[in-house]
N, C-alpha and C positions, 0 to 999 in steps of 0.2 A: 282828781288832782286840782281841779278848779277851786274847790273849797279849801284845800290845803294852802294853795297859793294866796287866796284871798285872806286867809287867816293870818298870814305873815305880814300883810300889808298894813302900814300905818294909815291913819285917816287921810283921805284925799287921793290915795293911790288906786288907780284902776288896773285890773289884772286880767290876763287871758292866757289860755293855752290851747294847743291844737296838736293832734297826731299828724305827723308829716306824711303826706300822701304823694304818690307818683303824680306828676303834673302840677304840683303846687307852685312851680315856677311861673305859671300863668297869672298868679296874683301879683307878680312884680309889675309895677307901672313902668312905662318905657324909660323914664329918666332913672328909675331905680335899677332897672336891668343894665343900663349903660354904665352906672356907677359901680357895679359889682364885677370884679375882674374875672372870677372863675367861670369856666364854661362847662365844668363837670356837672352832669344833670342832677345827681343826688344832692350836691352842695347847693345848687340853685333852687331845688325843691325845698330844702330846709330853710333857705333864706326867704323864699316866697311864702312859706308857712308863717314865719315870724313877721314878715311885712303885712300879711293878711290880718293877723291879730292886731298889729299896730294900726292899720287902717280902720278896723272896726272900733278900736278904742278912741282914736282921734275923731271918728265920725260922731261918737257920743259926746265929744267935746265941742262939736260944731265945725270940724275941719273935714270937708268932703274931698275925696280924690286927691289927697295931699301926698306927694312923694316923700318918702323918708330915705334920703340919699345916704350913701356910704361915704364917710369922711376919709381923709388921707390916712388917718391912723386906724381905720376900720370901724370907728364909732359911728352910730347913726346920727344924722343931722336932723334935729327936731325943729318945729316952727318956733318962732319967738314966743316966749311965755309958757313953753311946755318943756318938761323934762321927761326922759324915759330911758328904757333899756330893753334890749332884745337878746335872747339866747336860744340855743338849740343844742341837742345832742343828736344821736343817730335816729331817734324815734319821735321826739317831742320838741315842739317849739313853744316858747313863752315870751310874753312881752308885758311891760308895765309902763304906764304913763301917768303924769300928774301935772297940774298947773304949777308953774314956778312959785306961786304964792304959798302953795301947800308944802312943797319940798324944793330944796335947792338943787338936788341931783339925786339919782338913784341908780343902782346897779343890780342886775339879776344874773344868775347862772343856773344851769340845770346839768346834772351829771347822772350817769347810771349808778345804781346802788351796788357798786363793786369795789373791792379793796383797791387801793392805789398801788400800782407796781412799785416794788422796793426801790428801783433806781429813780423813780420820780418822787417818791416820798422823801428821799434824802435831799432833794432840791426844794420841795415845798415846805417842809417843817423846819422852822428856824428856832434858835435858842430862846427867843423872847415869846414864842407862842405858848399859850396856856390852854391845853386841851381839856382839862378838867376830867370828868369821869364819863366821857363819851363811850369808851369801852365796847364799841359795837363791831370792831374790825373794819369799820367804815370811816374811822376818825380822819385818816389821811385824805380820803376822797372828799369828806365834808369840808375839811380845811382848805383843800384845793378850790372847791366851789365858792366858799366864803371869800377867799382871797381874790378870786376872779371877780366876784360881785363888788368887793371893796375897791378894786382897781377901776372898774367901770364907773363907780360912783365918784371916785376922786379925780379921775382924768378930766372931766368937763370943768371942774373947779380950778384945778391946778396945772393942767397941761403937762404933767410929768409922767414919763414912762417909768413904771415900777417893776421890779422883779419880786419874786415871792419873798425874798429875804428883806424887802423894804416894807412889808406889811406884817405887823404883829397882831395876832388874834388872841383875845382872851374870851373863851366861851362862857366862863362863869359870869363875867361882867357884861357879856353880850356886846362887845365892841372890838373894833379893829383900829389900830393907830399906824399911820404911815411913818416912814423914816423922817419926814419933815413936819410931823405933828398934827396932821389931819386926823380928826377923830370921827369914826363912823359907827353907827349902830348896825349890828349884824344879827340876822335871824336865819334859821334854816329849818327844814322839815325833810323827812324821808317818807315818801308818799305812794308807792315805793321808790320812785326816783328821788334823787337828792335835789332839793330846791334851796337856793341861797339868795338872800336879799340884803342889800346894804344901802344906807343913806346917811347923810351928815347927822351926827349926834346933836 
């Protein structure tokens, strides 16, 4: 999956992934642990796995032992001059970082390669979405992941909370457009998990 994630990345974006393991919460730095509200061990392990990847990527950029705190809206707080995103499902965690000169923002999501439940699909798919010829039975889940990534990429720039209906995805054009006009390039892969990446177009 490392190679699939790297293949999605535009120039300047560093990527990493990790299988979530019991005990991964030990990778949370004290300040990170304090900023994360949940006490449920599985959720903390997933968060720890994501932060562990982020720490390794930041170290490659010259930031040692830097805490990536959780913001009030749940978004990671990156050091000045850095943009990034972290995501996890039940089994895998992923993180991406770049210098702000390379990208203005970025969003990532990971989902299991399973069809989206019908009741959730009706919430996620909006009239302006253009699914093209995905035709895999996974189109709803891919759309879900892409909209999650697009939201994560737009929020640091615009500070607006968006619903699924506020993001229109055109897979043939490879872009998403928010309801207030923010355009984002979107990419995805099924590896076999679904990876989605978004960044300003």
